[in-house]
C-alpha positions in Angstrom: 119.3 74.6 88.6 117.0 77.3 87.7 114.6 76.7 90.5 117.9 77.4 93.0 118.6 80.6 91.0 115.1 82.0 91.3 114.9 81.1 94.8 118.4 83.2 95.4 116.9 85.9 93.6 113.8 86.0 95.7 116.0 85.8 99.0 118.1 88.9 97.5 115.1 91.1 96.3 113.6 90.0 99.9 116.4 91.2 101.6 116.8 94.5 99.6 113.3 95.0 100.6 113.7 94.7 104.1 116.8 97.1 104.0 114.7 99.7 102.0 111.7 99.4 105.1 114.3 99.9 107.7 115.8 103.0 106.1 112.2 104.6 105.5 111.3 103.4 109.1 114.6 104.7 110.8 115.2 107.6 108.1 118.7 106.4 107.6 120.8 108.6 105.2 122.6 106.9 102.5 124.9 108.6 100.2 125.6 107.9 96.5 128.2 109.8 94.6 128.4 112.4 97.3 124.6 113.0 97.5 122.5 112.0 99.9 119.3 109.8 98.4 115.8 111.2 99.6 114.3 108.9 102.1 111.2 109.2 100.1 112.5 107.0 97.5 112.6 104.1 100.2 109.1 103.0 100.3 108.9 102.9 96.3 111.9 100.5 96.2 110.6 98.6 99.0 107.3 97.8 97.3 109.4 97.1 94.0 111.7 94.8 95.6 108.7 92.8 97.4 107.0 92.5 94.1 110.2 91.3 92.4 110.9 88.8 95.2 107.1 87.9 95.1 107.8 87.2 91.4 110.9 85.1 91.7 109.2 82.9 94.5 106.3 82.2 92.3 108.3 81.5 89.2 110.4 78.8 91.4 107.0 77.3 92.7 105.7 76.9 89.3 108.9 75.0 88.1 108.5 71.1 88.7 
């Protein structure tokens, strides 16, 4: 059951990374609490989400 949860978290982090990549690529505006989030934030969040997804998939693979 823990392996399935890690894989699910990896998939979610992967989707978040893809959405940040697309946002950075196409300069899509995002509003949070009525303020525009700077696009310069997305590449950093994309890298963070990729690292988290990789970590989840590696952890899932190490479980037997």
